[in-house]
C-alpha positions in Angstrom: 0.0 0.0 0.0 1.4 3.4 -0.9 2.2 5.5 2.1 0.3 8.8 2.4 2.3 11.9 2.7 1.8 14.0 5.8 0.5 17.5 5.4 1.9 18.5 8.8 4.4 21.4 8.6 7.9 20.6 9.8 7.8 23.4 12.4 4.5 22.1 13.9 5.8 18.5 14.0 9.0 19.7 15.7 6.9 21.5 18.4 4.9 18.3 19.0 8.0 16.2 19.3 8.5 14.6 22.7 11.6 15.0 25.0 13.2 11.9 23.6 12.7 13.0 20.0 14.0 16.5 20.8 17.1 14.9 22.4 17.6 12.7 19.4 17.4 15.7 17.1 19.9 17.6 19.1 22.2 14.6 19.0 21.8 14.6 15.2 22.9 18.2 15.0 25.9 17.5 17.3 26.9 14.6 15.1 26.7 16.7 12.0 28.7 19.4 13.7 31.3 16.8 14.7 31.5 15.8 11.1 32.1 19.4 10.1 34.9 19.7 12.7 36.5 16.5 11.4 36.6 18.0 7.9 38.0 21.4 9.2 40.7 19.5 11.2 41.6 17.4 8.2 41.8 20.5 6.0 43.8 22.5 8.5 46.2 19.8 9.6 46.6 18.4 6.1 47.5 21.9 4.7 50.2 22.3 7.4 51.6 18.8 6.5 51.5 19.4 2.8 53.2 22.8 3.0 55.8 21.4 5.3 56.9 18.4 3.3 54.5 17.6 0.4 53.9 14.1 1.7 50.1 14.1 1.3 50.3 14.5 -2.5 47.0 16.4 -2.6 46.5 20.2 -3.2 43.5 20.7 -1.0 43.6 18.2 1.9 41.8 15.9 2.4 40.5 16.0 -1.1 42.4 15.4 -4.3 41.4 18.8 -5.6 42.5 22.4 -6.1 41.1 25.7 -4.8 39.3 27.2 -7.8 36.2 29.3 -7.2 34.1 29.4 -10.4 30.7 29.3 -12.0 29.8 27.4 -15.1 27.0 26.5 -17.5 25.8 23.8 -15.0 25.3 26.3 -12.2 21.7 27.4 -13.0 20.7 23.8 -13.7 22.3 22.6 -10.4 20.4 25.3 -8.4 17.2 24.4 -10.2 17.5 20.6 -9.6 18.3 21.3 -5.9 15.3 23.5 -5.5 13.0 21.0 -7.3 14.1 18.1 -5.1 13.8 20.2 -2.0 10.4 21.4 -2.9 8.8 18.3 -4.4 11.2 15.4 -3.6 9.7 14.2 -0.2 6.0 14.4 -1.2 6.6 12.8 -4.6 8.7 10.0 -3.0 5.7 9.3 -0.7 3.0 9.5 -3.4 4.4 8.1 -6.6 3.6 4.5 -7.6 6.7 2.4 -6.8 7.3 1.6 -10.5 7.4 5.3 -11.2 9.5 6.2 -8.2 12.5 4.1 -9.4 13.0 5.8 -12.7 12.1 9.2 -11.2 14.9 8.8 -8.5 17.3 7.7 -11.2 16.4 10.7 -13.4 16.7 13.1 -10.5 20.1 11.7 -9.6 21.2 12.0 -13.3 20.0 15.6 -13.5 21.9 16.4 -10.3 25.1 14.7 -11.5 25.0 16.2 -15.0 24.4 19.7 -13.7 27.2 19.5 -11.2 29.6 18.1 -13.8 28.7 20.9 -16.2 29.7 23.5 -13.7 33.2 22.8 -15.1 31.9 22.9 -18.6 31.4 20.2 -21.2 35.0 19.6 -22.1 36.6 20.0 -18.6 33.7 18.5 -16.7 32.9 15.5 -18.9 34.6 15.0 -22.3 38.2 15.2 -21.1 37.9 13.6 -17.6 38.8 10.1 -18.8 41.4 11.1 -21.4 44.2 12.4 -19.1 47.5 10.6 -18.7 46.3 8.6 -15.7 43.1 7.3 -17.3 41.8 4.3 -19.3 41.2 5.9 -22.7 45.0 6.5 -23.3 45.6 2.8 -23.8 42.5 1.7 -25.8 44.6 0.9 -28.9 46.8 -1.4 -26.9 43.8 -3.7 -26.7 43.2 -4.1 -30.4 44.6 -7.6 -30.0 42.6 -8.6 -26.9 44.2 -12.0 -26.1 47.8 -10.9 -25.8 46.8 -7.7 -24.0 45.0 -9.8 -21.3 47.8 -12.4 -21.0 50.4 -9.7 -20.7 48.3 -7.4 -18.5 50.2 -8.0 -15.2 53.5 -7.5 -17.0 52.8 -3.8 -17.3 51.6 -3.0 -13.8 54.9 -2.0 -12.1 56.3 1.5 -12.9 59.6 0.0 -14.0 58.0 -2.4 -16.4 58.2 -1.7 -20.1 55.3 0.3 -21.4 53.8 0.4 -17.9 50.1 1.1 -17.6 48.9 4.5 -16.5 47.8 4.8 -12.9 44.1 3.8 -13.2 44.7 1.0 -15.6 47.4 -0.5 -13.4 45.3 0.1 -10.3 42.4 -2.0 -11.4 41.7 -5.4 -12.9 41.2 -5.4 -16.7 37.4 -5.3 -16.7 37.7 -1.6 -16.0 39.6 -0.7 -19.1 37.8 -3.3 -21.1 34.6 -1.4 -20.5 35.9 1.5 -22.5 37.5 -0.8 -25.1 34.0 -2.2 -25.6 32.4 1.2 -26.0 35.1 2.1 -28.5 34.4 -1.2 -30.5 30.7 -0.4 -30.8 31.4 3.1 -32.1 31.1 5.0 -28.8 34.8 5.9 -28.5 36.3 9.0 -27.0 36.1 10.9 -23.7 32.6 12.3 -24.3 31.0 8.9 -24.6 33.0 7.5 -21.7 31.8 10.4 -19.5 28.2 9.9 -20.6 28.5 6.1 -19.8 29.9 6.8 -16.3 27.1 9.3 -15.5 24.2 7.3 -16.9 25.2 4.0 -15.4 26.7 5.4 -12.2 23.5 7.3 -11.2 21.5 4.1 -11.6 22.9 3.1 -8.2 20.3 5.3 -6.6 17.5 3.1 -8.0 19.5 -0.1 -7.1 19.7 0.9 -3.5 15.9 1.7 -3.4 15.2 -1.8 -4.8 17.4 -3.4 -2.1 15.9 -1.3 0.7 12.3 -2.2 -0.3 13.2 -5.9 -0.4 15.1 -6.0 2.9 13.4 -3.3 5.0 10.0 -2.0 3.8 8.7 0.4 1.2 8.2 3.2 3.6 11.9 3.4 4.5 12.9 3.1 0.9 10.7 6.0 -0.1 12.1 8.1 2.7 15.6 7.5 1.5 14.8 8.3 -2.2 15.3 12.2 -2.1 18.6 11.8 -0.3 19.9 9.3 -2.9 18.8 11.7 -5.6 20.5 14.7 -4.1 23.7 13.0 -2.9 26.9 15.1 -2.5 28.7 12.0 -3.9 27.4 13.1 -7.3 30.3 15.5 -7.5 32.5 12.4 -8.0 30.1 10.1 -9.7 30.1 12.5 -12.6 33.9 12.7 -12.8 35.3 9.2 -12.4 34.8 5.6 -13.5 34.3 4.7 -9.8 30.8 5.9 -10.1 30.2 3.2 -12.7 31.9 0.6 -10.5 29.6 1.6 -7.6 26.5 1.1 -9.7 27.6 -2.4 -10.8 28.2 -3.3 -7.1 24.8 -1.8 -6.1 22.9 -3.8 -8.7 24.6 -6.9 -7.6 23.4 -6.4 -4.0 19.9 -5.3 -5.2 19.5 -8.5 -7.2 20.8 -10.6 -4.3 18.2 -8.9 -2.1 15.5 -9.8 -4.6 16.7 -13.4 -4.8 16.9 -13.8 -1.1 13.4 -12.4 -0.5 11.5 -14.3 -3.3 10.6 -17.9 -4.0 11.1 -20.7 -1.4 12.4 -19.3 1.8 11.5 -15.7 0.7 8.4 -13.7 1.0 7.1 -13.2 -2.5 7.7 -14.0 -6.2 8.6 -17.1 -8.1 11.4 -19.6 -7.6 12.6 -19.2 -11.2 12.7 -15.4 -10.8 14.7 -15.8 -7.6 17.1 -18.1 -9.3 17.6 -15.8 -12.2 18.2 -12.9 -9.8 20.7 -14.9 -7.8 22.7 -15.9 -10.9 22.6 -12.3 -12.3 23.8 -11.0 -8.9 26.7 -13.5 -9.0 27.7 -12.4 -12.5 27.7 -8.7 -11.4 29.5 -9.6 -8.2 32.2 -11.3 -10.3 32.4 -8.3 -12.6 32.6 -6.0 -9.6 35.7 -7.8 -8.4 37.3 -7.5 -11.8 36.5 -3.8 -12.0 38.3 -2.9 -8.8 40.4 -5.0 -6.4 39.0 -3.1 -3.4 35.4 -3.9 -4.2 35.8 -7.4 -2.8 34.7 -5.5 0.3 31.1 -5.6 -0.9 31.2 -9.1 0.6 30.2 -7.9 4.1 27.2 -6.2 2.5 26.3 -9.3 0.6 26.5 -11.3 3.8 24.3 -8.8 5.5 21.7 -9.1 2.8 21.6 -12.9 3.2 21.5 -12.6 7.0 18.6 -10.1 7.0 16.7 -12.3 4.5 17.5 -15.4 6.6 17.8 -17.2 3.4 21.0 -18.9 2.1 19.3 -20.5 -1.0 20.8 -17.9 -3.4 24.4 -18.7 -2.4 25.1 -21.6 -4.9 23.9 -19.6 -7.9 25.6 -16.4 -6.5 28.9 -18.3 -6.3 28.4 -19.9 -9.7 27.8 -16.5 -11.3 30.9 -14.9 -9.7 33.0 -18.0 -10.5 32.0 -17.8 -14.1 33.5 -14.3 -14.4 36.6 -15.3 -12.6 37.1 -18.4 -14.7 36.6 -16.5 -17.9 39.3 -13.9 -17.0 41.6 -16.6 -15.8 41.3 -18.6 -19.0 41.9 -15.4 -20.9 45.3 -15.2 -19.1 44.7 -12.7 -16.3 45.8 -13.7 -12.8 43.8 -11.6 -10.3 46.0 -12.5 -7.3 49.2 -11.7 -9.2 47.7 -8.4 -10.4 46.8 -7.5 -6.9 50.2 -8.4 -5.6 51.9 -6.2 -8.2 49.5 -3.4 -7.6 50.4 -3.3 -3.9 54.1 -3.2 -4.8 53.5 -0.4 -7.3 51.3 1.4 -4.8 53.9 1.5 -2.0 56.7 2.4 -4.4 54.8 5.5 -5.3 52.8 8.1 -3.4 51.4 5.6 -0.9 54.9 4.9 0.3 55.2 8.6 1.2 51.6 9.5 2.3 51.5 9.2 6.1 49.1 6.6 7.4 48.7 8.5 10.7 47.0 11.3 8.8 45.0 9.4 6.2 43.6 6.8 8.6 41.3 9.6 9.9 41.6 12.1 7.0 39.9 9.5 4.8 36.9 9.6 7.1 36.7 13.4 6.5 36.4 12.5 2.8 33.6 10.1 3.6 31.8 13.0 5.4 32.1 15.2 2.3 30.8 12.6 -0.1 27.8 11.5 2.0 27.0 14.9 3.7 25.8 16.0 7.1 22.4 14.3 6.8 24.2 10.9 6.5 26.4 11.7 9.5 23.2 12.3 11.5 21.6 9.1 10.1 24.7 7.1 10.9 24.5 8.4 14.5 21.0 6.9 14.7 22.3 3.7 13.2 25.1 3.4 15.9 22.6 4.2 18.6 20.3 1.5 17.4 23.0 -1.0 16.6 23.2 -3.0 19.9 19.4 -3.7 19.9 19.4 -4.6 16.2 22.3 -6.9 16.4 20.9 -8.7 19.4 17.7 -9.4 17.6 19.6 -11.1 14.8 20.1 -14.1 17.1 17.4 -16.7 16.5 17.1 -17.1 20.3 16.4 -13.4 20.8 12.8 -13.6 19.6 11.4 -11.8 16.6 13.9 -10.5 14.0 14.7 -6.8 13.7 11.9 -4.6 12.3 12.5 -2.5 9.2 14.5 0.2 10.9 16.6 -2.5 12.6 17.3 -4.2 9.3 18.3 -0.9 7.7 20.6 -0.4 10.7 22.3 -3.8 10.0 22.7 -3.0 6.3 24.4 0.4 7.1 26.6 -1.2 9.7 27.8 -3.6 7.0 28.7 -0.7 4.8 30.5 1.0 7.8 32.4 -2.3 8.3 33.6 -2.3 4.7 34.7 1.3 5.0 36.6 0.5 8.2 38.4 -2.4 6.7 39.3 -0.3 3.6 40.6 2.5 5.9 42.7 0.3 8.2 44.2 -1.6 5.3 46.4 1.2 4.2 45.4 0.7 0.6 43.2 3.8 0.7 45.5 6.6 1.4 43.7 9.6 -0.1 41.3 9.8 -3.1 38.7 8.0 -1.1 36.1 10.5 -2.2 36.0 8.5 -5.4 37.3 5.1 -4.2 34.6 4.8 -1.5 31.7 5.7 -3.8 30.4 2.1 -3.8 30.0 2.2 0.0 28.7 5.8 0.1 25.4 4.9 -1.6 24.6 2.5 1.3 25.6 5.0 4.0 23.2 7.5 2.4 20.4 5.0 3.1 20.8 5.9 6.8 19.1 9.3 6.0 15.8 7.4 6.0 16.0 7.2 9.8 15.9 11.0 10.2 12.5 12.5 11.2 10.4 13.1 8.1 9.4 16.5 9.3 13.1 17.6 9.0 13.9 16.0 5.7 13.8 19.3 3.8 16.4 21.0 6.1 18.7 18.0 5.9 18.3 17.8 2.1 19.2 21.5 1.9 22.4 20.9 3.9 23.2 18.1 1.4 22.6 20.3 -1.6 24.6 23.2 -0.2 27.6 21.0 0.5 27.6 19.6 -3.0 27.2 23.1 -4.6 30.0 24.5 -2.5 32.4 21.7 -3.3 31.8 21.9 -7.0 31.9 25.7 -7.2 34.9 26.3 -4.9 37.1 23.4 -5.9 38.3 21.8 -9.1 38.1 18.1 -8.2 40.6 15.6 -9.7 39.9 12.4 -11.6 
């Protein structure tokens, strides 16, 4: 049944809030303020370190960006999209039929991402982003003979190797560059088409998260998350890097797994063949995800959380079969994933990572996470952490009824936090996490559904202002 939007004004709802609600809202504001302080500290301390010895290798700590106040052709569009989502997003998210809400959320996320990217102009903001010396498009012609290119891929990862790959090609398994080789083969070559691909596919992650939330929690919470997914600060980087595309592949893998685990035998609705197809497709996308980025093996905690919340392990054999199919295909083609990862670690620590101080980035990365997810997410994550003990206790079969929708959302966000924590402590994410952690940012944004509905517009405004400031005051790298 479609939830009915409330006509109650936010101010009136706030006045009627009880003491516990008011205390929770104050705690939300304090958490957002703490996130702001973390960003300020990372910027101030990082600037001192970078000016002292240049060891951070970023121009505007903690972001890989440069100070560059500017306006652009996307400015009016970005302001208009923000105003429309603020004005109409929450009521439309509550009223639209579900089948209309998914494309509407995706369209809004696309409009937001396109307008932010175009603040830097068509050439700088989109067409040239993936054509720089670090990027995938510089080596497209080296894949004209695909077999030898894949068999010899690991031989070009190290910087001292002959014809070594540029940074992003070396830093990822070959499915990343093969995506753009494929686009080139079908006549969509060049930086403009690559940028269009990344934005169009990358923003679909918003719809994928909604699908997963509805399957694992309930439709009400999914609808409440929709405006925050559409107006995410992460769009600043989804529109400028291939990591946004990687994030969408990972998100759809998890969304399909959620559908598979909640349908058919052991699930709540749908047919067994449909559940089987979703499980196999999820596995194929999971395998592709791991061959797009080494670090995206960390979506496994999220996949485990999906199965745990659904209390259904039936999708596992087909999930594994699908992922194994991708792995076997690449292995037979001559690419050794483990050897590639080993050589990447060696290259990584011979380069900037060997200089970048772990003691700064282990917490500076978290400031980047605040910037890509926004103050509303920080407040939502505070609510997740407050609810975590009770939600985790109720996961035990002996603890009685399973967690309710909010509890299940809490567990899902906790899994995303765990993935971020592992990535952070690993030392393989020193800087540039504003793009590297995009696959996890989408699931952290889901925590905004826990915020009081009466305050959604103020929190959405804070999200929009942050993204607009970032894109107008900085020139972001990658």
